[in-house]
N, C-alpha and C positions, 0 to 999 in steps of 0.2 A: 373393342376394348377401350376404355377411357384412360387417358394419361394421368400420371400422378399430378396432384394439384398443389401449386405453391401457395403460400399464405402471406407472410409479412413482407414489407418493402425494405430494400437496401439501396444505398447510394453508391455509385461507382464512377470512376473516371475512365472514359473510353478513349483509347488512342487509335486513330485510324492511320494505317501505314500504307505505303505504295511502293511498287517496284515497276520499273519501266522496261527492263530487258532481262532475258533469261541468263542466269549465271553460266559461266563457261564450263564449270566442272560439276557434275552431279555428285551427290553424296552416296556412297555405297552402303549396303546394309552391314551390320556388324559381322565380323568373322568369328563366330562362336559355335560352329557346328550345327546350327539350327537352319531350317529352310524358311525363307521369307518370300512371299509373293504378294504383289499389290494387284487386286482384281477390280475391274469395272463392274458396277452393278447397275442394272436397269430395273426399274419398278420394284425396288426393295420391299419386301413385306413390311407392313407398318409395325407389327410387333417386334420384328428384328431391328428395324430402325430405332424404335423406342428403347430397346435394350441397349444398343450402342450409345445413343444420345444420353440416356440417364446414367449409364455406367461412367461415362467420361464427364458429363456436365453437372451432375447432381452436386458434387462437392464445391462447384464454382457457381452454382445458382443459375445455370443455363435454363431459360424458360421459354425462349421464342418458339420452340417447336412442341410445346406442350399443348397440342391442339386436338380437337375432335377428329375422328377418322377422315371425314370428308375434306376438312381444311388442311390436314397434314398431307393427304394424298395430293391435293392441288399444289402444295408447296414443293414436296420432294419428288413428285413425278412430273413436274413441269418440263417441257421440252428443253429449256435452257439449263436445267440442273444436271450436274455431273457428279457422280459419287464413286469413290474407290475405297476399298477396305484392304488393310494390311493384315495378312494372315501369317502367323508364325507356327510352323508345324501343324497347319490346319486349323488353328484356333484364332479368332479375331483378336488382333493386337492393337489396332488403331484404325482410324478412318478419316476421310476428309470429304467435304462437300463444296463444290464450286458452282457459282451462278454465272453463266457465260452469256447472259442476255438481257439483264434489266437495265444496264447503263450502256450507251453506245461505246463500242471499242474498249470496253473494260470488263474484266473478269474479276469476280469477288470470291475470295476464299471465305465461305460462310461459316463453316465449322471445321475444326481440326483437333484431333486429340488422340492420345495413347490410352489404352485401357489401363486401369489402375495396376493390375498385376504385371504389366509389362513396362511400367515406368522405371527409369534409372538403368535401362539396359542399352542405351545408345540408339534407340529407335526414333526419337523425335526428329533429329536432324535428317535421317534417311527419309522418313515419311514426309516431312516438310519439303525436302528436295523433290520428291515425287509429285507433291501437290503443286509446286512451282512449275515443274515441267508440264504437268497436265493443264495448269492455268494458262500457259502460253501456247497451247496447241492450236488455238484458233487465232493466233497472232493479234491479241489485243494490244492497245497502246499502253495499258496499265493493268497490273494485277494488284488488287487491294485486299486488305485484311483489317479487321478490328479486333482488339483485345481490351480487356478492362482489368481494373484492380481487384476483381473477384476471381479472375482466372488464375491458373497455376503461376506462381511467381517467376518461373523460368520462361513463360510465354513471350513476354515483350523482349527480353534479352535475346531469345532464340530468333525471333523474327528479325531483329536488327542485325544479328550476326550473319543471318542468311541473305542479307542484302535489302531488306525492306527499310524504308526511311519514313519517319513520322511525318504526317501530313496535317493532322489536327487533333485537338483534345476537346472533349465535352463531358459534362456531368449528366448522368442518367439515374433514374430510379427504376429498380427492377424487382419483381417478386422473388421471394426467397423460398427455398425448400425448408420445411419443418420436419424434423425426425420424429 
């Protein structure tokens, strides 16, 4: 199956952030009578990955994983990649992807997002806390993440609130989705 194709170009400011140590207190899931579980996934089916990626990323013009099957498989099934999916009552509510091997002693939070129908329910802080914990499992000296001005407006403030500190800024041009 081919991925959706982006069309025009957009300009965005990318903020790279860093965290050097695991926060002392993890964030608990919301207490609302629903059941939450974060599960590791290995060799996620490409169509399921695309479903999660496009559902979260399309409004924010995420395009880095809009790849042909062979290239996508090389990226997301690489030995250094770690992926976890948040389920709410058995339904995918969010996910994150970590790269624990491209930079020495550094783990990168590559993608993080809450599914649109679960936004505004207090899950972002919980899932990001889980991503931070998972990001420090192999004891890197740094956990990094990038966000840009096309991402959800709450992304940068959330990263900062959770303990990430800005490291650098840069301008990029990225393909955009056309409806």
